C-alpha positions as CSV (number, residue, x, y, z in Angstrom):
1,M,-0.3,-0.2,0.7
2,T,1.2,3.4,-1.1
3,V,0.5,6.1,1.2
4,E,0.1,9.5,-1.0
5,Q,2.3,13.1,0.7
6,E,-0.2,15.5,1.3
7,T,1.0,18.7,-0.4
8,P,2.4,21.0,2.4
9,A,-0.2,24.5,3.0
10,P,1.1,27.7,1.6
11,Q,3.1,29.7,4.6
12,S,0.4,31.7,6.7
13,A,1.6,35.9,7.1
14,A,1.1,35.3,10.5
15,A,2.9,31.9,11.1
16,P,4.0,31.8,14.7
17,S,7.7,33.7,14.0
18,P,10.9,35.5,15.7
19,F,10.2,38.2,12.8
20,P,8.5,41.0,13.6
21,P,5.1,42.0,11.4
22,I,6.5,44.2,8.6
23,A,3.8,46.9,9.8
24,S,5.0,46.4,12.9
25,Y,8.4,48.3,12.4
26,G,8.3,52.4,12.6
27,F,10.2,54.3,9.4
28,I,12.9,57.5,10.0
29,S,14.9,58.8,7.6
30,N,17.5,62.1,6.8
31,C,16.9,61.9,3.3
32,H,19.4,60.2,2.8
33,T,19.3,56.6,4.6
34,G,16.1,55.2,6.5
35,A,16.4,52.9,9.3
36,L,13.2,50.5,10.3
37,I,13.0,49.8,14.1
38,A,11.3,46.8,15.5
39,P,8.2,47.2,18.6
40,D,10.7,45.7,20.9
41,G,13.2,48.9,20.5
42,G,16.0,47.4,17.9
43,I,17.1,48.7,14.5
44,G,16.1,45.7,12.1
45,W,17.2,47.6,9.3
46,L,19.8,50.6,7.9
47,C,22.5,50.7,5.4
48,V,25.2,53.2,5.5
49,P,25.5,55.8,4.1
50,R,22.5,55.9,2.0
51,F,19.7,54.1,0.8
52,D,21.1,51.3,-1.6
53,A,24.3,50.6,0.3
54,P,25.0,47.6,2.1
55,S,23.3,47.1,5.5
56,V,24.9,47.1,8.6
57,F,21.9,46.5,10.9
58,G,19.4,43.5,8.5
59,T,17.8,41.1,11.7
60,L,14.9,42.8,9.2
61,L,16.7,39.5,6.9
62,D,18.3,37.6,9.1
63,R,18.3,37.3,13.0
64,Q,21.7,37.2,13.0
65,A,22.4,40.5,10.4
66,G,22.8,43.4,13.0
67,Y,21.1,44.4,16.1
68,F,20.9,48.2,17.9
69,R,18.7,48.1,20.9
70,L,18.2,50.6,23.3
71,A,15.1,49.5,25.9
72,P,14.1,48.9,29.5
73,F,16.1,45.9,30.1
74,G,13.6,43.1,30.0
75,A,11.2,44.3,28.0
76,N,10.1,43.7,24.9
77,V,6.5,45.3,24.2
78,P,5.7,49.2,24.5
79,S,2.6,50.7,26.3
80,S,3.1,52.9,23.1
81,R,4.9,54.4,19.7
82,R,3.6,57.4,17.3
83,Y,5.4,59.8,15.0
84,E,6.4,63.1,16.9
85,P,3.0,64.9,15.0
86,G,4.3,66.7,11.6
87,T,7.9,64.9,12.1
88,N,10.1,61.2,10.9
89,I,10.8,61.2,14.4
90,L,9.3,58.4,16.4
91,E,8.8,58.3,20.1
92,T,8.6,54.4,22.3
93,T,6.9,54.9,25.4
94,W,7.3,52.2,27.7
95,H,5.6,51.1,31.3
96,T,7.4,48.5,33.1
97,P,7.6,47.5,36.9
98,S,9.2,49.9,38.4
99,G,8.8,52.9,36.2
100,W,7.7,54.5,32.6
101,V,10.4,56.1,29.7
102,V,10.1,57.6,26.5
103,V,12.6,56.9,23.6
104,R,12.8,58.9,20.6
105,D,14.4,58.1,17.4
106,A,16.1,60.1,14.5
107,L,18.4,60.3,12.3
108,T,18.8,64.3,12.8
109,M,18.9,67.2,10.0
110,G,20.6,70.5,10.9
111,P,21.8,73.2,9.3
112,R,24.4,72.7,6.0
113,R,27.7,73.8,7.7
114,H,30.1,71.6,4.8
115,E,29.8,70.1,1.9
116,D,28.9,66.7,2.6
117,T,31.7,64.4,1.1
118,V,30.1,61.4,2.6
119,T,27.1,61.0,-0.2
120,P,28.4,64.0,-1.8
121,H,25.1,66.0,-3.8
122,T,24.5,66.4,-7.7
123,R,21.1,69.4,-6.5
124,P,22.1,71.9,-5.1
125,P,22.3,71.8,-2.1
126,T,19.1,73.5,0.3
127,D,19.8,74.8,4.0
128,D,19.3,71.7,5.6
129,D,20.9,67.8,5.7
130,A,21.8,65.0,6.7
131,E,23.7,64.7,9.4
132,H,24.7,61.0,9.3
133,V,23.9,60.5,13.0
134,L,21.3,57.8,14.5
135,V,20.2,59.3,17.7
136,R,18.6,57.8,20.4
137,T,17.5,59.3,23.5
138,V,15.1,58.3,27.2
139,C,13.5,60.5,29.0
140,C,12.0,58.7,32.4
141,I,9.1,60.7,33.5
142,D,8.1,57.9,36.1
143,G,9.2,56.0,39.1
144,D,12.9,54.0,38.2
145,V,14.1,52.3,35.2
146,E,17.1,50.3,34.3
147,V,18.0,50.9,30.3
148,E,19.6,48.5,28.6
149,L,22.1,49.3,25.1
150,V,23.5,46.7,22.8
151,C,25.3,47.2,19.6
152,E,25.8,44.7,17.2
153,P,26.5,46.2,13.4
154,V,27.4,43.1,11.0
155,F,28.1,44.8,8.0
156,D,28.1,43.8,4.3
157,Y,25.1,42.3,4.7
158,G,25.5,40.2,7.7
159,R,29.0,39.2,6.7
160,V,31.8,40.4,8.4
161,A,31.7,40.8,11.7
162,A,32.4,44.1,13.9
163,E,35.6,44.3,15.6
164,W,35.6,47.5,18.4
165,A,37.9,49.3,20.7
166,L,37.1,52.2,22.7
167,V,38.1,55.1,22.6
168,G,39.7,57.3,24.8
169,D,39.5,56.4,28.6
170,D,36.1,57.1,30.0
171,R,33.9,54.5,28.2
172,H,31.3,56.6,26.0
173,V,33.0,56.0,22.9
174,A,33.7,53.0,20.2
175,D,34.4,52.6,16.9
176,A,33.5,49.7,14.9
177,T,34.8,48.5,11.9
178,G,34.3,46.2,9.4
179,A,34.3,45.8,5.5
180,G,36.1,49.3,4.7
181,L,33.7,51.4,7.4
182,T,33.8,52.8,10.6
183,I,31.0,53.6,12.6
184,R,30.8,55.2,15.7
185,L,28.8,55.0,19.1
186,R,29.0,57.7,21.7
187,T,27.2,57.7,25.7
188,D,26.5,59.2,28.2
189,M,26.7,55.7,29.8
190,A,29.1,53.4,30.4
191,L,30.4,51.0,27.3
192,G,31.8,48.1,27.9
193,I,32.5,44.9,24.4
194,E,31.6,41.9,24.7
195,G,32.9,39.9,21.2
196,N,31.6,41.8,18.3
197,S,29.6,44.1,20.5
198,V,29.0,46.6,23.2
199,R,26.5,46.7,25.7
200,A,25.4,49.0,28.7
201,R,22.8,49.2,31.6
202,H,21.9,51.9,33.6
203,T,18.9,53.3,35.6
204,L,17.0,56.2,34.9
205,T,14.9,58.0,38.2
206,E,12.6,59.8,37.4
207,G,13.8,63.8,35.3
208,D,16.6,61.9,34.2
209,E,17.7,61.7,30.9
210,L,20.2,59.6,28.9
211,Y,21.0,59.1,25.1
212,C,23.7,57.5,22.2
213,A,24.9,58.6,18.9
214,L,25.8,56.5,16.1
215,S,27.8,58.3,13.4
216,W,29.2,57.2,9.7
217,A,30.7,60.7,9.3
218,A,30.0,63.6,12.1
219,D,30.5,63.1,15.8
220,L,28.4,64.9,17.7
221,D,27.5,64.8,21.4
222,D,24.1,67.6,22.0
223,A,21.7,64.8,20.6
224,K,19.0,66.6,22.8
225,A,20.0,69.4,20.5
226,R,20.2,67.5,17.8
227,L,16.4,66.0,17.9
228,T,14.8,69.4,18.7
229,V,16.5,71.1,15.2
230,T,15.6,67.8,13.2
231,T,11.5,68.0,14.9
232,R,11.8,71.7,13.9
233,Y,13.1,70.5,9.6
234,W,10.2,68.5,9.5
235,R,7.7,70.8,10.6
236,N,9.0,73.7,8.4
237,W,9.0,71.4,5.8
238,L,5.7,69.9,5.9
239,S,4.0,73.6,6.8
240,R,5.4,74.4,3.0
241,A,2.7,71.6,2.0
242,R,-0.7,71.9,1.3
243,L,-2.5,69.6,3.4
244,P,-6.3,69.2,3.0
245,D,-8.8,70.4,5.5
246,H,-10.3,66.6,5.5
247,D,-10.8,64.2,7.4
248,W,-8.5,62.1,5.8
249,M,-6.0,65.1,6.7
250,V,-4.2,62.9,8.8
251,P,-2.6,60.5,6.1
252,V,-2.4,62.2,3.4
253,Q,0.0,64.4,6.1
254,R,1.8,61.0,7.2
255,S,2.0,60.2,3.1
256,A,4.1,63.3,2.1
257,L,6.4,62.6,5.1
258,T,7.2,58.9,4.3
259,I,7.5,60.2,0.3
260,K,9.9,62.9,1.3
261,G,11.7,60.6,4.1
262,L,12.2,57.9,0.4
263,T,13.9,60.7,-1.3
264,Y,17.8,61.1,-1.7
265,M,18.4,64.6,-1.0
266,P,21.5,64.9,-3.4
267,T,19.8,63.8,-6.4
268,G,16.1,64.5,-6.2
269,A,15.0,60.8,-7.3
270,T,12.9,59.0,-4.6
271,V,14.0,54.9,-4.1
272,A,10.5,52.8,-4.3
273,A,10.9,51.3,-0.7
274,L,13.4,51.3,1.8
275,T,13.9,47.2,1.5
276,T,15.3,44.5,-0.3
277,S,13.7,41.4,0.3
278,L,11.0,41.3,1.8
279,P,8.5,38.5,0.4
280,E,5.2,39.3,-1.4
281,T,4.7,35.1,-0.3
282,P,5.1,34.2,2.8
283,G,8.0,31.9,2.9
284,G,8.3,31.8,-0.9
285,E,10.2,33.3,-3.9
286,R,9.0,36.6,-5.0
287,N,11.8,39.2,-3.2
288,W,12.6,41.6,-5.0
289,D,15.2,44.8,-4.2
290,Y,13.4,48.4,-4.2
291,R,16.2,50.7,-3.3
292,Y,16.4,52.0,-7.1
293,T,13.8,54.8,-8.7
294,W,11.5,53.7,-11.3
295,M,10.3,55.3,-14.2
296,R,6.7,54.1,-13.9
297,D,7.1,55.7,-10.6
298,S,7.8,59.5,-12.0
299,T,4.2,60.6,-12.3
300,F,2.6,59.4,-9.3
301,T,5.8,60.8,-7.9
302,L,4.8,63.9,-10.0
303,Q,1.2,64.4,-9.2
304,A,1.3,63.4,-5.3
305,L,4.3,66.6,-4.8
306,H,2.4,68.6,-7.7
307,F,-0.8,68.1,-5.4
308,L,0.8,68.9,-1.9
309,N,2.1,72.7,-3.5
310,L,5.7,70.7,-3.1
311,D,7.4,72.1,-6.2
312,W,10.8,72.5,-5.2
313,E,11.0,68.7,-4.5
314,A,9.5,67.8,-7.6
315,D,11.3,70.2,-9.5
316,E,14.8,68.4,-8.4
317,F,13.2,64.7,-9.7
318,M,12.3,66.7,-13.2
319,Q,16.5,67.4,-12.5
320,F,17.3,64.0,-11.8
321,V,15.8,62.0,-15.0
322,A,16.5,65.1,-17.1
323,D,20.4,64.2,-15.8
324,L,20.3,59.9,-16.3
325,E,21.8,58.5,-19.2
326,P,19.8,57.0,-21.3
327,N,20.3,53.5,-23.3
328,A,22.0,53.4,-26.9
329,D,18.4,54.2,-29.1
330,G,17.7,57.2,-27.0
331,A,15.2,55.4,-24.7
332,L,14.9,55.4,-20.9
333,Q,16.0,52.6,-18.7
334,I,12.3,51.5,-16.6
335,M,14.8,51.6,-13.3
336,Y,18.1,53.3,-12.2
337,G,20.2,53.3,-9.1
338,I,19.2,56.4,-7.2
339,D,22.7,58.2,-8.5
340,G,22.3,57.4,-11.7
341,R,23.9,54.2,-12.9
342,R,22.6,51.8,-14.8
343,D,23.7,48.8,-14.1
344,L,21.9,47.1,-11.5
345,T,23.0,43.5,-11.7
346,E,20.9,41.3,-9.4
347,S,22.6,38.6,-6.4
348,T,21.6,36.6,-4.1
349,R,22.8,36.3,-1.0
350,D,21.8,33.1,0.6
351,D,24.2,33.1,3.4
352,L,20.9,34.8,4.4
353,S,17.6,33.7,6.0
354,G,15.2,36.0,4.6
355,Y,12.7,37.5,6.1
356,A,10.6,34.0,7.6
357,G,12.2,31.9,5.3
358,A,11.3,34.0,2.3
359,R,14.6,33.8,0.1
360,P,15.8,34.4,-2.0
361,V,17.4,37.8,0.0
362,R,18.0,39.6,-3.8
363,I,20.8,42.3,-4.2
364,G,20.0,44.1,-6.9
365,N,17.1,44.0,-9.7
366,G,17.2,42.0,-12.0
367,A,14.4,43.9,-14.7
368,F,16.7,46.6,-15.0
369,D,17.2,45.8,-18.9
370,Q,13.7,44.5,-19.6
371,R,12.4,45.9,-22.1
372,Q,9.1,48.0,-20.3
373,N,7.3,49.8,-23.5
374,D,5.0,51.5,-20.7
375,V,8.4,53.8,-19.5
376,F,7.6,56.6,-22.3
377,G,4.4,57.4,-20.4
378,A,4.9,57.6,-17.3
379,V,8.6,59.8,-18.6
380,L,6.6,62.4,-21.2
381,D,3.4,62.7,-18.8
382,S,5.5,63.7,-16.0
383,I,7.4,66.5,-18.4
384,L,3.9,67.4,-19.2
385,L,2.7,67.6,-15.6
386,H,5.7,69.7,-14.9
387,T,5.4,72.6,-17.7
388,Q,1.6,73.4,-16.7
389,R,2.9,73.3,-13.6
390,S,6.4,76.2,-14.1
391,K,4.2,77.8,-17.3
392,R,8.0,76.9,-19.0
393,L,8.8,73.5,-20.5
394,P,12.6,73.5,-19.2
395,R,15.2,73.5,-22.4
396,R,17.2,70.4,-21.7
397,L,14.0,68.3,-21.1
398,W,13.6,68.5,-25.5
399,P,15.3,66.5,-26.0
400,I,14.0,63.4,-23.6
401,V,10.9,64.4,-25.2
402,E,12.5,64.4,-28.9
403,A,14.2,60.3,-27.5
404,Q,11.2,59.3,-25.9
405,A,8.2,59.7,-28.4
406,R,10.8,58.4,-31.2
407,C,11.3,55.4,-29.3
408,A,7.6,54.6,-28.0
409,T,6.6,55.0,-32.0
410,A,9.4,53.2,-32.9
411,V,8.3,49.7,-30.5
412,W,4.9,49.9,-29.3
413,R,3.9,47.2,-31.7
414,E,6.0,45.0,-30.1
415,P,5.4,42.7,-27.1
416,D,7.4,43.2,-22.9
417,Q,7.3,42.0,-20.0
418,G,4.3,45.0,-18.3
419,I,4.1,47.1,-15.6
420,W,4.7,44.4,-13.3
421,E,8.4,42.9,-14.9
422,A,6.6,39.6,-15.9
423,R,9.9,36.7,-15.9
424,G,7.5,35.0,-18.5
425,E,6.7,35.1,-22.2
426,P,6.5,38.4,-23.6
427,Q,3.4,39.9,-24.0
428,H,1.1,42.4,-25.7
429,Y,0.4,44.3,-23.2
430,V,-2.5,46.5,-23.0
431,S,-1.1,48.4,-19.9
432,S,2.0,48.7,-22.1
433,K,0.1,49.9,-25.4
434,L,-2.0,52.3,-23.0
435,M,1.2,54.3,-21.7
436,G,2.9,54.2,-25.0
437,W,-0.9,56.6,-26.3
438,V,0.1,58.6,-22.9
439,A,3.8,59.0,-24.5
440,L,2.5,60.4,-27.6
441,D,-0.4,62.3,-26.6
442,R,1.9,63.9,-25.1
443,A,4.8,64.4,-26.6
444,S,2.2,65.8,-28.9
445,K,0.9,68.7,-26.1
446,L,5.0,69.0,-26.0
447,A,5.6,69.6,-29.2
448,H,2.8,72.7,-29.2
449,I,4.0,74.4,-26.6
450,A,7.7,74.0,-27.9
451,G,6.2,75.4,-30.9
452,E,7.2,72.4,-32.7
453,P,3.5,72.2,-34.7
454,D,4.8,69.2,-37.5
455,L,5.8,67.1,-34.8
456,A,2.6,67.6,-32.6
457,T,0.6,66.5,-35.9
458,E,3.0,63.2,-36.2
459,W,3.0,62.3,-32.9
460,G,-1.1,63.0,-32.2
461,A,-1.7,60.4,-35.2
462,T,0.5,58.1,-33.8
463,A,-1.2,58.5,-30.3
464,D,-4.5,57.7,-32.4
465,E,-2.6,54.9,-34.3
466,I,-2.2,53.2,-30.8
467,K,-5.8,54.0,-29.1
468,A,-7.8,52.0,-32.6
469,D,-5.2,49.2,-31.4
470,I,-6.3,48.9,-27.9
471,L,-9.7,49.0,-28.8
472,E,-9.2,46.5,-31.7
473,H,-7.5,44.3,-29.7
474,G,-7.4,45.1,-25.8
475,V,-11.4,45.2,-25.6
476,D,-13.3,41.3,-24.7
477,A,-16.9,40.8,-25.8
478,R,-17.8,42.1,-22.6
479,G,-16.4,45.9,-23.1
480,V,-14.0,45.2,-20.9
481,L,-10.2,45.9,-20.6
482,R,-8.3,42.3,-21.2
483,Q,-4.2,41.6,-19.7
484,H,-3.0,41.6,-22.8
485,Y,-4.4,40.8,-26.6
486,A,-4.0,36.9,-26.1
487,T,-5.9,36.6,-23.3
488,D,-9.5,37.7,-21.4
489,A,-7.8,37.8,-17.8
490,L,-8.6,40.8,-16.1
491,D,-5.5,43.1,-14.7
492,A,-5.7,45.7,-12.7
493,S,-3.2,47.6,-14.7
494,T,-5.8,48.7,-17.2
495,L,-7.3,51.3,-14.3
496,L,-4.5,53.3,-15.7
497,A,-7.0,53.8,-18.7
498,A,-8.4,56.7,-16.0
499,L,-6.3,58.1,-14.7
500,F,-4.7,58.3,-17.9
501,G,-8.1,59.9,-19.6
502,F,-7.4,57.4,-22.4
503,L,-11.3,57.1,-22.4
504,K,-13.9,59.3,-20.7
505,A,-15.7,58.4,-17.6
506,D,-19.2,58.2,-19.6
507,D,-17.6,55.7,-21.5
508,E,-19.1,52.3,-21.7
509,R,-15.5,50.4,-22.1
510,L,-14.3,52.2,-19.2
511,R,-17.6,52.2,-17.2
512,A,-17.3,48.2,-17.3
513,S,-13.2,47.8,-17.1
514,V,-13.5,49.5,-13.4
515,L,-16.6,47.9,-12.3
516,A,-14.8,43.9,-13.6
517,I,-11.8,44.6,-11.9
518,A,-13.7,45.6,-8.3
519,D,-16.4,42.6,-8.6
520,E,-13.6,40.1,-10.2
521,L,-10.2,40.8,-9.5
522,T,-11.0,41.3,-5.7
523,E,-10.0,39.4,-2.7
524,Q,-12.2,41.0,0.1
525,G,-12.6,43.2,-1.2
526,F,-8.7,44.1,-1.8
527,V,-7.4,44.3,-5.3
528,L,-5.4,41.7,-7.0
529,R,-2.5,42.9,-9.3
530,Y,-3.4,40.1,-11.5
531,R,-4.1,36.2,-11.0
532,T,-1.3,34.3,-10.8
533,G,-2.5,30.8,-11.9
534,E,-3.8,33.1,-15.6
535,T,-0.3,34.1,-15.8
536,D,3.0,33.8,-17.3
537,D,5.2,35.1,-14.8
538,G,7.8,32.9,-14.8
539,L,7.4,32.5,-10.9
540,S,5.9,30.3,-8.7
541,G,2.8,30.5,-5.9
542,K,0.1,32.6,-4.7
543,E,0.8,36.7,-3.7
544,G,-1.5,39.2,-1.9
545,T,-3.8,41.8,-3.1
546,F,-1.9,44.8,-4.8
547,L,-2.1,48.1,-2.3
548,I,-1.3,50.6,-5.2
549,C,-3.8,48.6,-7.5
550,S,-6.6,48.9,-4.7
551,F,-6.1,52.8,-4.6
552,W,-6.1,52.6,-8.1
553,L,-9.6,51.3,-8.3
554,V,-11.0,54.2,-5.7
555,S,-9.7,56.6,-8.0
556,A,-10.9,55.1,-10.9
557,L,-14.6,54.7,-9.5
558,A,-14.6,58.1,-8.1
559,I,-13.6,59.0,-12.4
560,I,-16.8,57.3,-13.4
561,G,-19.1,58.5,-10.6
562,E,-19.2,55.5,-8.3
563,H,-18.1,57.7,-5.3
564,Q,-20.3,56.4,-2.4
565,R,-18.4,53.3,-3.4
566,A,-15.0,55.4,-4.1
567,R,-14.9,56.7,-0.5
568,D,-16.1,53.9,1.1
569,L,-13.3,51.4,-0.7
570,M,-10.8,54.7,0.6
571,E,-12.5,53.8,4.4
572,R,-11.3,50.3,4.3
573,L,-7.9,51.1,3.2
574,L,-7.4,53.3,6.0
575,A,-8.3,51.1,8.4
576,I,-5.8,48.6,7.2
577,T,-2.6,50.9,7.6
578,S,0.2,49.7,9.9
579,P,-0.1,51.3,13.4
580,L,2.3,54.9,12.4
581,G,0.4,55.0,9.0
582,L,2.4,53.0,6.9
583,Y,1.7,50.8,4.0
584,A,3.7,48.0,2.0
585,E,3.8,47.0,-1.1
586,E,0.3,44.3,-0.8
587,F,-2.1,43.4,1.5
588,D,-3.0,39.1,2.6
589,A,-6.7,40.1,3.2
590,G,-7.2,36.3,4.8
591,T,-4.6,37.0,7.4
592,G,-4.7,41.7,7.8
593,R,-0.6,41.3,7.2
594,H,0.9,43.8,5.1
595,L,3.5,41.6,2.7
596,G,6.1,42.9,0.4
597,N,8.6,45.6,0.8
598,F,8.3,48.5,3.9
599,P,7.5,51.7,3.0
600,Q,6.7,51.2,-0.4
601,A,6.5,54.5,-1.3
602,F,4.0,53.8,-4.6
603,S,1.7,53.2,-2.2
604,H,1.7,56.2,-0.4
605,L,0.9,58.3,-4.0
606,A,-0.9,56.5,-5.0
607,L,-3.3,57.2,-1.8
608,I,-2.3,60.6,-2.6
609,E,-4.2,60.6,-5.4
610,A,-7.2,58.4,-4.3
611,A,-8.2,60.7,-1.5
612,A,-7.7,63.6,-3.3
613,R,-9.8,62.6,-6.5
614,I,-12.2,62.6,-3.3
615,I,-11.8,65.6,-1.6
616,V,-12.1,67.1,-4.8
617,A,-15.1,65.7,-6.2
618,E,-16.4,66.7,-3.0
619,R,-15.3,70.3,-3.2
620,L,-17.2,70.3,-6.6
621,E,-20.4,68.6,-4.6
622,E,-19.9,71.9,-2.0
623,L,-20.0,75.0,-3.9
624,S,-23.2,73.2,-7.2
């Protein structure tokens, strides 16, 4: 008798694990790099000196890959965590049997004092800049509490243990060296070296404070003053934003601060997310490095920044795009490094366990040289947005317009990997054709602005040709936009037909497409990119619902006039935010857990647009 082996059940996103839930981390930033802080007070992710550098603390991906904790000894669960209002400074309150303490964490910002040689600027430096210091303070507000400091950096993504040495003779400063990098820890606690870590313990009574500062450039000991200046920086920056006086002001504000925190100030680039290899499928292989700049994000970034009246940031990003080196045919790549580099060759770190067993851990992104024909539309739409807002077309952008329009004209008939970077066979993806239409439509409008009527006519005619092709081959018998020409499967990327004005709001095909996605491509009301069983994406395993797609659906429902349905979905999306108001890339509807890289700029950009669509519609209704 043979015994059939049962297929193991898929790993649950909420399975017991030593890894904290993705959405439980707090995010702090100095606009050069960022850190994730676990609920227990441990720094679980920090790359220095910039977002895409190797990690120094990496317990997010392996529990042995570097750790830095400042918190009450013997306590792991805080009483509360919040951001100081209007900032990216994290405040954690702890209650122990003997008292209460408050911990504040910040990557500090301050007045620019000298040229930054650690992460040099290509954009004009502003009055304030990163100080390349992580500051942590503890204040006892009641009773007495024993506080512990444990700092165990492991350089180069967990490969190189730190070599520690005390500096001076008072035990308040120590240097950690490894993989060609030295970081300095300064504190008013007495430090002791234990192997590859340093530790300290001190009991605070009511009114007492202590600090530690970890630096990779400066050497600051005035931690409290640095936090005050950093608070002022974030609040002054936020005061420039146009925030709606609306029930949704707080999530819009947190999204704005998150997007700014994911911006690399030296070049103006924006990383897609802070992290690499957080899984889209629990325990699976859908793990990618998102610490780069995607061109398709450009138009959504510009829309959000201009809606918030953050025109300086929008211009910085546009100048970054203008600096990029194109391919030999003049086309821009789908993604670049935050310094503009083109080669993002992917490798794996097989010595790391991965988050909750999700492997491989990837460094780099192998999709950087894929053919994705949507890139031209994203770039040209962002240039048109910027031109309309600034009332001028900068001279250095016109050659990019010509090159991208020429490339879009040459390739729009060809199959590609699509917006989701499928690693299966190329297809005639409708969203790619749609973005080809966007490219030529926007190029035509820009040619009018540039005083090039012949080009405006030529590009406009090509846009009409692309539109006719999509409507002939990309619509099924129900009048619904397909994923690609060889299938009737649905794809959430066709919601872009509403967002980019491909079809008018009262077009029945647009309405049918939006409602089909709302009714047939959702799990518990949240939107999937596509159904993995119907799509050859070259990978195994199921994935969660995509938050950006759900926010796109909010916008699309608002566009076709389904305002209450749009608002209902928006409220559901706001209800599933992390405890600190952050979003990952995906949401597992079955367990309520966030999946994928975190925090995800795309999710927050789409939140701002969705909120804007509904708020503007409400304001117009008030005036009618």
